[in-house]
C-alpha positions as CSV (number, residue, x, y, z in Angstrom):
1,M,-0.1,0.0,0.1
2,R,1.5,3.3,-1.0
3,I,0.5,7.0,-1.6
4,I,-0.4,7.3,-5.3
5,A,0.2,10.8,-6.1
6,G,1.0,14.5,-4.8
7,R,3.3,15.3,-2.3
8,Y,4.0,12.2,-0.9
9,R,3.8,10.1,-3.9
10,S,5.4,6.4,-3.9
11,R,5.5,6.5,0.0
12,V,4.8,3.2,1.5
13,L,2.2,2.8,4.2
14,E,2.0,0.6,7.0
15,A,-1.4,-1.5,7.4
16,P,-2.7,-2.9,10.7
17,L,-2.2,-6.5,11.2
18,G,-5.2,-9.1,10.9
19,L,-8.3,-9.1,8.6
20,S,-10.6,-6.7,10.6
21,T,-9.3,-3.9,8.4
22,R,-9.6,-3.8,4.7
23,P,-7.4,-1.0,3.3
24,T,-9.1,0.6,-0.1
25,S,-6.8,-0.7,-3.0
26,D,-4.4,1.5,-4.6
27,R,-6.5,1.2,-7.9
28,L,-9.8,2.0,-6.4
29,R,-8.1,4.9,-4.5
30,E,-6.7,6.2,-7.7
31,T,-10.3,6.1,-9.4
32,L,-11.5,8.0,-6.5
33,F,-9.1,10.9,-6.5
34,N,-9.2,11.5,-10.2
35,V,-12.9,12.1,-9.6
36,L,-12.4,14.1,-6.6
37,A,-9.3,16.2,-8.1
38,P,-11.4,19.3,-9.2
39,R,-12.6,19.6,-5.5
40,L,-9.6,18.6,-3.4
41,Q,-7.3,21.7,-3.7
42,G,-8.0,23.2,-0.2
43,A,-11.0,21.2,1.0
44,A,-11.6,19.9,4.5
45,F,-11.8,16.2,4.2
46,V,-13.0,13.6,6.7
47,D,-12.1,9.9,6.4
48,L,-14.6,7.8,8.3
49,Y,-13.7,4.4,9.5
50,A,-9.9,5.6,8.5
51,G,-8.1,2.5,9.1
52,S,-4.5,3.1,8.3
53,G,-5.6,6.5,7.0
54,A,-4.4,5.7,3.4
55,V,-7.5,7.7,1.9
56,G,-6.8,10.6,4.3
57,L,-3.4,10.6,3.6
58,E,-3.9,10.5,0.0
59,A,-6.1,13.6,0.2
60,L,-3.4,15.3,2.2
61,S,-0.8,14.6,-0.4
62,R,-3.0,15.8,-3.2
63,G,-3.7,19.4,-1.6
64,A,-6.6,19.0,1.0
65,A,-6.2,21.6,3.3
66,S,-7.4,19.6,6.3
67,V,-8.1,15.9,7.1
68,T,-10.0,14.4,10.1
69,F,-9.5,10.7,10.7
70,V,-12.1,9.0,12.7
71,E,-11.4,5.7,13.9
72,R,-12.0,3.2,16.8
73,A,-9.7,0.1,16.4
74,P,-6.6,0.5,18.5
75,A,-4.4,-1.4,15.9
76,A,-5.7,0.8,13.1
77,L,-5.0,4.0,15.3
78,K,-1.4,2.6,15.8
79,A,-0.8,2.2,12.2
80,L,-2.5,5.4,11.3
81,R,0.0,7.2,13.8
82,A,2.8,5.5,12.4
83,N,2.0,6.3,8.8
84,L,1.7,10.5,9.8
85,A,5.2,10.1,11.6
86,Q,6.6,8.4,9.1
87,L,5.6,10.8,6.0
88,G,6.8,13.4,8.6
89,I,3.0,15.1,8.5
90,G,2.9,17.1,11.7
91,S,-0.1,19.4,11.0
92,G,-3.2,19.9,9.0
93,F,-5.1,16.6,10.4
94,R,-6.9,15.8,13.4
95,I,-7.2,12.0,14.8
96,Q,-10.5,11.3,16.6
97,P,-10.7,7.9,18.4
98,G,-14.1,6.5,18.7
99,S,-17.2,5.8,16.7
100,V,-18.2,7.4,13.7
101,A,-22.0,8.2,15.0
102,S,-20.5,9.5,18.3
103,F,-17.9,11.7,16.1
104,L,-21.1,13.1,14.1
105,R,-23.0,14.0,16.9
106,K,-20.2,15.8,18.6
107,A,-19.4,17.6,15.5
108,M,-22.8,18.9,15.6
109,E,-22.7,20.3,19.0
110,T,-19.6,22.3,18.5
111,S,-20.0,26.2,19.1
112,P,-20.6,28.6,17.3
113,G,-21.7,26.0,14.9
114,P,-20.8,22.4,13.4
115,I,-17.2,21.7,11.9
116,A,-18.3,21.4,8.3
117,Y,-16.6,19.3,5.6
118,E,-16.3,19.7,1.5
119,L,-15.7,15.8,1.4
120,V,-16.6,12.9,3.3
121,F,-15.4,9.4,2.7
122,L,-16.6,6.3,4.4
123,D,-15.6,2.7,4.1
124,P,-16.6,0.7,7.2
125,P,-16.2,-3.1,7.1
126,Y,-17.9,-4.7,4.4
127,E,-19.7,-6.8,7.1
128,A,-21.2,-3.7,9.2
129,E,-23.9,-3.2,6.7
130,R,-25.9,-1.1,9.7
131,E,-22.8,0.9,10.0
132,Y,-23.4,2.2,6.1
133,E,-27.3,3.0,7.2
134,V,-26.4,4.7,10.3
135,T,-23.7,7.0,8.9
136,L,-25.3,8.2,5.7
137,G,-28.7,8.4,7.5
138,L,-27.0,10.7,10.0
139,L,-25.4,12.8,7.1
140,G,-28.6,13.0,5.3
141,G,-30.5,13.9,8.6
142,A,-29.6,15.2,12.1
143,A,-25.9,15.9,11.1
144,A,-26.5,17.2,7.6
145,A,-24.8,20.7,9.0
146,V,-21.6,19.2,9.1
147,L,-21.6,19.1,5.1
148,T,-20.6,22.4,3.4
149,P,-23.0,23.6,0.4
150,G,-22.2,21.3,-2.4
151,A,-20.6,18.7,-0.5
152,V,-19.7,15.4,-1.6
153,V,-20.3,11.8,0.3
154,I,-18.5,8.9,-1.0
155,A,-19.3,5.4,0.5
156,E,-16.9,2.5,-0.8
157,H,-18.7,-1.0,-0.2
158,R,-19.4,-4.3,-2.0
159,R,-20.3,-4.0,-5.7
160,K,-22.7,-7.1,-5.0
161,E,-24.4,-5.2,-2.1
162,P,-25.7,-2.0,-3.5
163,L,-26.6,0.7,-1.2
164,E,-29.7,3.0,-1.3
165,E,-30.3,5.8,-3.5
166,R,-31.4,8.0,-0.7
167,Y,-30.5,8.4,3.1
168,G,-32.8,11.4,4.1
169,A,-31.7,14.3,2.1
170,L,-28.7,12.7,0.8
171,E,-29.0,11.5,-2.9
172,R,-26.9,9.3,-4.8
173,T,-25.6,11.0,-7.7
174,R,-22.8,8.6,-9.2
175,L,-22.0,5.0,-8.6
176,L,-18.6,3.6,-9.9
177,E,-17.9,-0.2,-10.0
178,Q,-14.3,-1.8,-9.7
179,G,-13.6,-5.4,-9.3
180,D,-15.5,-6.4,-6.2
181,A,-15.8,-3.1,-5.0
182,A,-17.9,0.1,-5.6
183,L,-17.8,3.9,-4.7
184,S,-21.4,5.5,-4.2
185,F,-21.2,9.4,-4.4
186,Y,-23.9,11.2,-2.5
187,A,-25.0,15.0,-2.2
188,L,-27.7,16.6,-0.6
189,G,-31.0,16.8,-2.3
190,T,-30.8,20.5,-2.9
191,D,-27.3,20.4,-4.1
192,R,-26.8,17.8,-7.0
193,R,-23.7,19.1,-8.9
194,R,-22.7,16.3,-10.9
195,T,-19.5,14.3,-9.3
């Protein structure tokens, strides 16, 4: 696993041991960032279920202003911190240990207003189907204020297990399939710019 492009191009990343964390493949990350390229420079990016941080680190490498990593597994957090240290990244990121639902609820309660993101990526374990429903439901409902106008929410999932077209105010705008994986792109219903 490596950084594909940008400032940290070709740098190798550490992945947590075991099968509980499934890193996004280099090929799928390349597809994702080719789509996001016009929106990435200077964006606030959040990597939900971050694992080793490969997706968020790629975003930083390619010019995101900031990345928030949300992860609760101790082994994944250890790999994420090791990757940040190995790349020499000392700023422009936050690590939020804990559940994604808890993070989204806390983000809503910040004062004077919620922290807002232009790009949201989520990649829960494929077996945790309920996590997709809960997280996308929050982003399309009670936690929608964490999305800036025109924000894009991207969910990686199994190609053979498609996600819903809608989660509250979130509507799917694009579906990309590659091998066994798929990327579903969502935007708030009033903000359906093509992704």
